[in-house]
C-alpha positions in Angstrom: 10.5 -7.5 -4.4 9.0 -9.9 -6.9 5.5 -8.3 -7.1 5.0 -4.6 -6.8 1.4 -4.1 -5.9 1.2 -0.3 -5.5 1.1 1.7 -8.7 0.3 5.1 -7.4 0.0 7.0 -4.2 -3.1 9.2 -4.3 -2.8 10.6 -0.8 -0.3 10.1 2.0 -1.0 11.7 5.4 2.1 11.1 7.5 1.2 9.3 10.7 -2.4 8.8 9.6 -3.4 7.3 6.3 -2.4 6.3 2.8 -4.7 5.9 -0.3 -3.0 4.0 -3.1 -4.0 2.4 -6.4 -3.1 -1.0 -8.0 -4.1 -1.6 -11.6 -4.8 -5.3 -12.1 -3.6 -6.4 -15.5 -4.1 -9.7 -17.3 -0.4 -9.9 -18.1 0.7 -10.3 -14.5 2.3 -13.6 -13.6 -0.3 -14.3 -10.9 -2.9 -15.0 -13.5 -0.9 -17.7 -15.3 -2.4 -20.5 -13.2 -5.0 -18.8 -11.1 -7.3 -19.8 -12.8 -7.1 -20.8 -16.5 -10.2 -19.4 -18.2 -11.3 -17.4 -15.2 -8.4 -15.3 -13.8 -8.9 -14.3 -10.2 -6.4 -12.4 -8.1 -5.4 -14.6 -5.1 -6.4 -13.3 -1.7 -2.8 -13.5 -0.5 -1.9 -10.9 -3.2 -4.6 -8.6 -2.0 -3.2 -8.9 1.5 0.3 -8.2 0.1 -1.0 -5.0 -1.6 -2.3 -3.9 1.8 1.0 -4.7 3.4 3.0 -2.8 0.8 0.8 0.3 1.1 1.0 0.0 5.0 4.7 -0.3 4.9 4.9 2.9 2.8 2.7 4.7 5.3 4.7 3.5 8.3 8.1 3.9 6.8 7.5 7.4 5.5 5.9 8.4 8.8 9.0 7.3 10.6 11.3 9.2 8.1 12.5 5.8 6.8 14.5 5.4 10.0 12.4 2.4 11.1 11.6 -0.7 9.1 8.0 -1.9 9.4 8.0 -5.7 9.7 4.6 -7.5 9.3 3.9 -9.7 12.3 0.3 -10.6 12.0 -2.8 -10.4 9.9 -6.1 -10.4 11.8 -9.7 -10.6 10.8 -9.2 -10.7 7.1 -12.6 -10.6 5.2 -12.9 -11.0 1.5 -16.2 -9.9 -0.1 -15.7 -10.3 -3.9 -13.3 -11.5 -6.6 -10.7 -9.3 -8.2 -10.1 -9.8 -11.9 -7.9 -8.3 -14.6 -9.1 -4.8 -15.5 -10.1 -3.9 -12.0 -8.3 -1.0 -10.2 -7.8 -1.7 -6.5 -8.1 1.3 -4.2 -6.2 0.5 -1.0 -6.7 2.6 2.1 -4.5 1.9 5.1 -5.0 3.8 8.4 -2.9 3.7 11.5 -5.2 2.4 14.2 -2.8 2.4 17.0 0.9 2.9 17.9 3.0 1.9 20.8 6.8 2.0 21.2 7.9 -0.4 18.6 4.6 -1.6 17.3 1.9 -0.3 15.0 -1.6 -1.5 14.0 -3.2 -0.8 10.7 -6.7 -1.1 9.4 -6.8 -1.7 5.7 -9.7 -1.7 3.2 -9.6 -2.5 -0.5 -12.3 -1.5 -2.9 -13.0 -1.6 -6.6 -15.4 1.0 -8.1 -16.7 1.8 -4.6 -17.5 -1.9 -3.8 -15.7 -3.4 -0.8 -13.3 -6.2 -1.8 -11.5 -6.9 1.5 -11.0 -5.6 5.0 -8.2 -6.6 7.4 -6.1 -5.6 10.3 -2.3 -5.8 10.2 0.2 -5.7 13.0 3.8 -4.4 12.6 7.0 -4.4 14.6 9.0 -1.2 13.9 12.7 -2.0 13.8 15.3 0.8 14.1 17.6 0.6 11.1 20.6 0.4 13.5 19.2 -2.7 15.2 19.0 -5.1 12.2 21.6 -5.7 9.5 20.3 -4.7 6.1 17.4 -2.7 7.5 18.9 0.7 6.5 19.3 -0.6 2.9 15.7 -1.8 2.8 14.5 1.6 4.1 16.6 3.4 1.5 15.0 1.3 -1.3 11.6 2.0 0.2 12.3 5.8 0.2 13.4 5.6 -3.5 10.2 3.7 -4.4 8.0 6.3 -2.6 9.9 9.0 -4.5 9.1 7.3 -7.8 5.4 7.0 -6.9 5.3 10.6 -5.9 7.1 11.6 -9.1 4.0 10.6 -11.0 2.9 13.7 -12.9 -0.7 13.2 -11.7 0.5 13.2 -8.1 2.7 16.2 -8.6 -0.1 18.4 -9.8 -1.6 18.3 -6.3 -0.8 20.7 -3.4 1.3 19.4 -0.6 0.3 20.7 2.8 1.6 19.5 6.1 2.8 16.2 4.7 -0.4 15.5 2.8 -0.7 15.2 -1.0 -4.0 16.5 -2.2 -5.4 16.6 -5.7 -8.9 16.6 -7.2 -10.3 14.8 -10.3 -10.2 18.2 -12.1 -6.5 18.6 -11.4 -5.8 15.2 -12.9 -7.3 16.1 -16.2 -5.0 19.1 -16.6 
């Protein structure tokens, strides 16, 4: 993956929701040409951040035995610009599931202000059905393990597949 747009998982509730962070830095390649003198994160990269968080949620919820494949983006609404120095808070919630499909509602905010809202539709592919899917799921599992290995995340309690931590715990 060329761009990794999830820096930390704050909360992961299997089968329900993920809350993730992305720190937006001036040094990222996306700002080289978009736009000189006034760097703005492209909307497609905000959608990609939502997709990455959603795939983590869906993949982890399926025990990494199914590969989430993005099929559609519906009703994307963008409310403000994202610039270097902002921290995106990405919340993706499973809105519906059927056999081999899942629907996600995603919202992105910066300092409590809404940046974007969108719905994403996924096809869930069994790793045995598609060549290379098992390898992609294994890499996704490794990535999630790294994000969970963050010392801030590890200070939280894990209960029933949920990672919890408070602001006070982060300062310890």
